[in-house]
GUMAR-912125 format. One record per residue (C-alpha): residue number from 1; residue in one letter; chain; x, y, z. Coordinates in steps of 0.1 Angstrom, whole numbers. Each point is the difference from the previous one (the first is absolute). Layout:
% residues N
<pt NUM "A" "A" <X Y Z>>
...
This chain:
% residues 185
<pt 1 "M" "A" <973 951 747>>
<pt 2 "K" "A" <-30 -8 28>>
<pt 3 "A" "A" <30 -22 17>>
<pt 4 "L" "A" <27 28 1>>
<pt 5 "R" "A" <-25 25 18>>
<pt 6 "W" "A" <-6 -17 23>>
<pt 7 "L" "A" <35 -12 5>>
<pt 8 "N" "A" <9 42 -5>>
<pt 9 "N" "A" <-30 0 30>>
<pt 10 "N" "A" <6 -25 25>>
<pt 11 "L" "A" <43 -14 -6>>
<pt 12 "E" "A" <10 17 35>>
<pt 13 "K" "A" <-36 -13 19>>
<pt 14 "W" "A" <5 -32 -5>>
<pt 15 "I" "A" <38 -6 3>>
<pt 16 "L" "A" <-5 16 36>>
<pt 17 "T" "A" <-32 -18 8>>
<pt 18 "F" "A" <23 -28 -8>>
<pt 19 "F" "A" <29 12 13>>
<pt 20 "L" "A" <-21 6 39>>
<pt 21 "L" "A" <-19 -39 -3>>
<pt 22 "A" "A" <41 -15 -3>>
<pt 23 "M" "A" <11 14 33>>
<pt 24 "T" "A" <-28 -4 15>>
<pt 25 "V" "A" <2 -36 -6>>
<pt 26 "V" "A" <34 0 7>>
<pt 27 "L" "A" <2 16 32>>
<pt 28 "V" "A" <-29 -19 10>>
<pt 29 "Y" "A" <15 -25 -2>>
<pt 30 "Q" "A" <32 2 16>>
<pt 31 "I" "A" <-20 17 33>>
<pt 32 "I" "A" <-27 -34 0>>
<pt 33 "L" "A" <37 -21 -7>>
<pt 34 "R" "A" <15 24 29>>
<pt 35 "V" "A" <-33 -1 25>>
<pt 36 "F" "A" <-12 -36 0>>
<pt 37 "F" "A" <34 -28 -13>>
<pt 38 "K" "A" <24 28 21>>
<pt 39 "D" "A" <21 1 -41>>
<pt 40 "S" "A" <6 23 -22>>
<pt 41 "V" "A" <14 1 -35>>
<pt 42 "S" "A" <28 21 -13>>
<pt 43 "W" "A" <-12 18 -34>>
<pt 44 "A" "A" <-38 10 14>>
<pt 45 "E" "A" <14 32 7>>
<pt 46 "E" "A" <24 7 -19>>
<pt 47 "I" "A" <-27 -4 -32>>
<pt 48 "S" "A" <-25 24 21>>
<pt 49 "R" "A" <29 24 -5>>
<pt 50 "F" "A" <2 -4 -36>>
<pt 51 "I" "A" <-36 1 -6>>
<pt 52 "L" "A" <-2 31 22>>
<pt 53 "V" "A" <30 17 -19>>
<pt 54 "W" "A" <-14 -9 -33>>
<pt 55 "S" "A" <-37 13 9>>
<pt 56 "G" "A" <20 33 11>>
<pt 57 "F" "A" <13 13 -31>>
<pt 58 "L" "A" <-34 -20 -23>>
<pt 59 "S" "A" <-20 21 23>>
<pt 60 "L" "A" <15 34 -14>>
<pt 61 "S" "A" <-17 -7 -31>>
<pt 62 "F" "A" <-32 -10 12>>
<pt 63 "T" "A" <-1 36 20>>
<pt 64 "I" "A" <9 20 -29>>
<pt 65 "R" "A" <-26 -21 -26>>
<pt 66 "N" "A" <-22 3 26>>
<pt 67 "G" "A" <5 42 13>>
<pt 68 "S" "A" <1 -15 36>>
<pt 69 "A" "A" <36 14 3>>
<pt 70 "M" "A" <5 22 31>>
<pt 71 "R" "A" <1 38 -13>>
<pt 72 "L" "A" <-7 37 15>>
<pt 73 "T" "A" <-33 12 -16>>
<pt 74 "M" "A" <-11 33 20>>
<pt 75 "L" "A" <20 22 -24>>
<pt 76 "L" "A" <-5 -16 -26>>
<pt 77 "E" "A" <-39 7 3>>
<pt 78 "L" "A" <13 32 0>>
<pt 79 "L" "A" <10 3 -33>>
<pt 80 "P" "A" <-28 8 -33>>
<pt 81 "R" "A" <-11 -29 -15>>
<pt 82 "L" "A" <28 5 -27>>
<pt 83 "G" "A" <29 3 23>>
<pt 84 "R" "A" <-13 -29 19>>
<pt 85 "N" "A" <0 -25 -33>>
<pt 86 "F" "A" <38 15 -4>>
<pt 87 "I" "A" <9 -10 35>>
<pt 88 "L" "A" <-16 -36 1>>
<pt 89 "L" "A" <19 -2 -34>>
<pt 90 "L" "A" <32 16 5>>
<pt 91 "A" "A" <-1 -24 31>>
<pt 92 "Q" "A" <1 -31 -22>>
<pt 93 "V" "A" <26 14 -23>>
<pt 94 "I" "A" <24 0 35>>
<pt 95 "L" "A" <-12 -33 12>>
<pt 96 "A" "A" <7 -22 -41>>
<pt 97 "T" "A" <34 21 8>>
<pt 98 "L" "A" <4 -8 30>>
<pt 99 "F" "A" <-9 -39 1>>
<pt 100 "S" "A" <16 1 -32>>
<pt 101 "W" "A" <36 6 19>>
<pt 102 "M" "A" <-7 -19 23>>
<pt 103 "F" "A" <-11 -31 -25>>
<pt 104 "W" "A" <38 6 -13>>
<pt 105 "E" "A" <15 2 32>>
<pt 106 "S" "A" <-14 -32 13>>
<pt 107 "W" "A" <9 -22 -30>>
<pt 108 "K" "A" <35 8 2>>
<pt 109 "L" "A" <-5 -7 43>>
<pt 110 "M" "A" <-21 -36 -11>>
<pt 111 "E" "A" <30 -8 -26>>
<pt 112 "S" "A" <27 8 22>>
<pt 113 "V" "A" <-18 -24 37>>
<pt 114 "K" "A" <24 -31 -5>>
<pt 115 "Q" "A" <-11 -19 33>>
<pt 116 "S" "A" <-27 -27 8>>
<pt 117 "S" "A" <-26 -1 29>>
<pt 118 "A" "A" <9 -15 33>>
<pt 119 "A" "A" <-31 -29 6>>
<pt 120 "L" "A" <-15 -3 -36>>
<pt 121 "E" "A" <35 5 -17>>
<pt 122 "V" "A" <-9 21 -32>>
<pt 123 "S" "A" <16 28 -17>>
<pt 124 "M" "A" <-10 30 19>>
<pt 125 "K" "A" <-8 12 -38>>
<pt 126 "W" "A" <-33 -14 2>>
<pt 127 "V" "A" <-9 22 24>>
<pt 128 "Y" "A" <21 30 -9>>
<pt 129 "V" "A" <-18 -5 -30>>
<pt 130 "S" "A" <-30 14 13>>
<pt 131 "L" "A" <14 36 -6>>
<pt 132 "P" "A" <2 1 -33>>
<pt 133 "I" "A" <-29 -16 -7>>
<pt 134 "G" "A" <-19 23 29>>
<pt 135 "F" "A" <12 36 -11>>
<pt 136 "G" "A" <-7 -12 -36>>
<pt 137 "L" "A" <-33 -9 5>>
<pt 138 "T" "A" <-7 30 13>>
<pt 139 "V" "A" <19 20 -30>>
<pt 140 "V" "A" <-32 -16 -20>>
<pt 141 "R" "A" <-20 19 21>>
<pt 142 "S" "A" <12 29 0>>
<pt 143 "L" "A" <7 -2 -37>>
<pt 144 "Q" "A" <-43 -11 -5>>
<pt 145 "N" "A" <-7 32 23>>
<pt 146 "I" "A" <23 22 -18>>
<pt 147 "W" "A" <-20 -9 -32>>
<pt 148 "R" "A" <-37 -1 14>>
<pt 149 "M" "A" <5 34 15>>
<pt 150 "A" "A" <19 15 -34>>
<pt 151 "G" "A" <-30 -14 -23>>
<pt 152 "T" "A" <-21 21 24>>
<pt 153 "F" "A" <20 33 -5>>
<pt 154 "M" "A" <3 -11 -42>>
<pt 155 "T" "A" <-41 -2 2>>
<pt 156 "G" "A" <-7 31 18>>
<pt 157 "D" "A" <-19 -18 28>>
<pt 158 "E" "A" <17 18 27>>
<pt 159 "A" "A" <-23 -12 23>>
<pt 160 "G" "A" <8 -36 -7>>
<pt 161 "L" "A" <33 2 24>>
<pt 162 "E" "A" <-19 18 24>>
<pt 163 "K" "A" <-28 -22 1>>
<pt 164 "A" "A" <20 -33 7>>
<pt 165 "H" "A" <15 19 27>>
<pt 166 "E" "A" <-38 2 16>>
<pt 167 "D" "A" <-8 -29 -12>>
<pt 168 "E" "A" <29 -15 23>>
<pt 169 "L" "A" <-7 23 27>>
<pt 170 "L" "A" <-39 -11 7>>
<pt 171 "Q" "A" <14 -35 -6>>
<pt 172 "K" "A" <21 8 31>>
<pt 173 "E" "A" <-27 22 24>>
<pt 174 "I" "A" <-22 -34 -7>>
<pt 175 "A" "A" <19 -22 6>>
<pt 176 "E" "A" <19 16 39>>
<pt 177 "A" "A" <-36 4 2>>
<pt 178 "A" "A" <-8 -39 -1>>
<pt 179 "G" "A" <24 -6 19>>
<pt 180 "G" "A" <20 -20 -30>>
<pt 181 "E" "A" <22 3 -29>>
<pt 182 "T" "A" <6 21 -36>>
<pt 183 "N" "A" <3 -20 -25>>
<pt 184 "A" "A" <-1 18 -37>>
<pt 185 "E" "A" <-9 -24 -28>>
């Protein structure tokens, strides 16, 4: 159970960290070859693009899980606590619905891909599969948020969602004051 909790809290973060490190190593290798040896490898830019695509789609679920996706909060702050909690829950339901549809459409797109990459000569399905995986993980994260939010409504803890929202805003203010990034665990 402890391993599942760790995986739930850290999956995307560790994969994205690995991808950033791998992309950095590949690009530095390519730069060293070009600058010092006047040579290059054909696969470096291609694999970096593939890693960037994977990172982009996996970061969707990371932002949903951490509550760091862009949103307009000015009107949200004007609502009473119950209205604010309802809007936050409704937003998660809409996101889960949208990303479920995107998962389905991206799955169909991935299955239709027949081409291979130019330099690596691997099936482009390996790149396109990042779409349904990213959207699927995003649906899971949205459903987790819905479950947590619905639980606060069922238990009558109306302050639960507002407290989570206030904690998130406070954490962002502290990070901005420190000049760093936020990291909600």
